[in-house]
C-alpha positions in Angstrom: 50.7 97.7 190.6 50.5 100.1 187.6 50.1 99.4 183.9 51.8 101.6 181.3 51.2 101.9 177.6 53.3 103.7 175.0 52.8 103.9 171.2 53.9 106.1 168.4 51.9 106.5 165.2 52.2 108.7 162.1 49.5 110.3 160.1 50.3 111.1 156.5 48.9 114.6 157.0 50.5 117.9 157.9 50.6 118.9 161.6 48.2 121.8 161.0 45.6 119.4 159.6 46.0 116.7 162.3 45.7 119.2 165.1 42.7 120.8 163.5 41.1 117.3 163.1 41.7 116.7 166.8 39.2 119.4 167.7 36.6 118.1 165.3 37.0 114.4 166.1 33.6 114.0 167.8 31.3 112.8 166.6 32.7 110.1 164.3 31.7 106.5 163.6 34.5 105.1 165.7 33.5 107.0 168.9 29.9 106.2 169.4 30.7 105.9 173.2 31.3 109.6 173.4 28.1 111.3 174.5 29.2 114.9 174.7 32.1 117.3 174.9 32.2 120.8 176.4 34.9 123.5 176.4 35.4 124.6 180.0 38.1 127.2 179.3 40.1 128.3 176.3 42.6 131.1 176.0 45.8 132.1 174.3 48.8 132.9 176.5 49.7 136.5 175.5 53.4 135.9 176.2 53.9 132.6 174.4 51.1 132.4 171.9 50.2 128.9 173.2 46.5 128.0 173.0 45.4 126.3 176.3 42.1 124.5 176.4 40.2 122.5 179.1 37.4 120.3 178.0 35.0 117.9 179.8 34.2 114.8 177.9 31.2 112.5 178.8 31.6 108.9 177.7 29.6 105.8 178.1 31.8 103.1 179.5 31.7 99.3 179.1 32.1 97.0 182.0 32.9 93.3 181.9 30.4 91.1 183.6 32.7 90.4 186.5 33.0 94.2 187.2 29.3 95.2 187.0 28.8 95.0 190.7 31.7 97.4 191.3 30.2 100.3 189.4 26.5 101.1 189.3 26.8 103.6 186.4 29.4 103.1 183.7 29.3 106.7 182.4 32.7 108.3 182.7 33.6 112.0 182.9 37.1 112.9 181.5 38.9 116.2 181.8 41.2 117.0 178.9 43.8 119.7 179.1 45.7 120.7 176.0 48.4 123.1 174.9 49.0 124.0 171.3 52.2 125.8 170.4 52.1 126.9 166.8 55.7 128.2 166.9 57.2 124.8 167.7 54.3 122.9 166.1 53.7 120.9 169.2 50.4 119.9 170.7 50.2 118.1 174.0 46.9 116.8 175.5 46.5 115.2 178.9 43.3 113.4 179.9 42.2 111.6 183.0 38.9 110.3 184.3 37.2 112.2 187.1 34.9 109.5 188.4 35.5 105.8 189.2 39.1 106.6 190.2 39.3 104.1 193.0 38.3 101.3 190.6 40.5 102.5 187.8 42.4 105.8 187.0 43.4 106.3 183.4 45.8 109.1 182.6 46.7 109.6 178.9 49.2 112.0 177.3 49.2 112.6 173.5 52.1 114.6 171.9 51.6 115.7 168.3 54.7 116.9 166.5 55.9 117.3 162.9 57.3 113.9 161.8 61.1 114.0 162.2 61.7 112.3 158.8 58.9 113.8 156.7 57.7 117.3 157.5 54.4 116.7 155.6 53.4 114.1 158.2 52.5 114.2 161.9 53.8 111.9 164.6 51.6 111.2 167.6 53.1 109.7 170.7 50.6 108.1 173.1 51.5 107.4 176.7 49.1 106.0 179.3 49.2 105.1 182.9 46.4 102.8 184.4 46.2 102.2 188.1 43.5 100.6 190.3 43.1 100.9 194.0 40.9 97.8 194.2 41.6 95.3 196.9 40.6 91.7 197.4 42.9 90.5 194.6 41.0 92.6 191.9 43.8 95.2 191.3 45.6 93.1 188.6 42.4 92.0 186.9 41.0 95.6 186.7 44.4 97.0 185.4 44.7 94.2 182.8 41.1 94.9 181.6 42.0 98.6 181.6 45.1 98.3 179.5 43.4 95.9 177.0 40.5 98.3 176.6 42.8 101.2 176.3 44.8 99.6 173.5 41.5 98.7 171.6 40.3 102.3 172.1 43.6 103.7 170.8 43.1 101.8 167.6 39.6 103.2 167.3 40.7 106.7 168.1 43.3 106.6 165.3 40.6 105.3 162.9 38.4 108.2 164.0 41.1 110.7 163.4 41.8 109.2 160.0 38.1 109.5 159.2 38.0 113.1 160.2 41.2 113.9 158.2 39.7 112.2 155.1 36.5 114.3 155.5 38.6 117.4 155.7 40.6 116.4 152.6 37.3 115.6 150.7 35.7 118.9 151.8 38.8 120.9 150.8 38.8 119.2 147.4 35.2 120.0 146.9 35.9 123.6 147.8 39.0 123.7 145.6 41.2 124.7 148.5 44.2 123.0 150.1 43.4 121.2 153.3 45.8 123.4 155.2 43.9 126.5 154.1 40.7 125.0 155.1 42.1 124.4 158.6 42.8 128.1 159.1 39.6 129.6 157.9 38.4 130.2 161.5 35.9 127.4 161.7 34.7 126.9 165.3 36.9 124.7 167.4 34.2 122.6 169.0 34.0 119.0 169.9 
């Protein structure tokens, strides 16, 4: 059995600003479970101009009481691979957990594009696949927990991005520059 999740959301911010905020989203008050984030590889494809990044994210997981005997350490390590194409104004990120994969594998794809009806906004499509290899009748229970937790975390992730976008807007206003200009000043693209 596999659980799927799909959701589309719009930020009332330009694509440049939303994709910039994505790189700055940790830390934020809605992601206290994120312990660290490291860039493993980052390069621009010389032929296409696409920025490709691989990051390792360390998160502190939460286990329900019934699942605590399944996993000794709830820390999770996630690999995130992304491609940013400035020509088509598309960013695609793919994440999946590296540990606890027999208990539950979570694969998420986010696609950031210019909103089709308002070019000043950004549309984000979230797709997730959650699968468990547990036996003894636990598969469905683990997958149901996973999809519920994923939906809750998606709401918190959107709030975290909105928080970072508001900080960018506020900082740009203080500096007297448009947010889009602030996003291209060469600030480091760290977690």
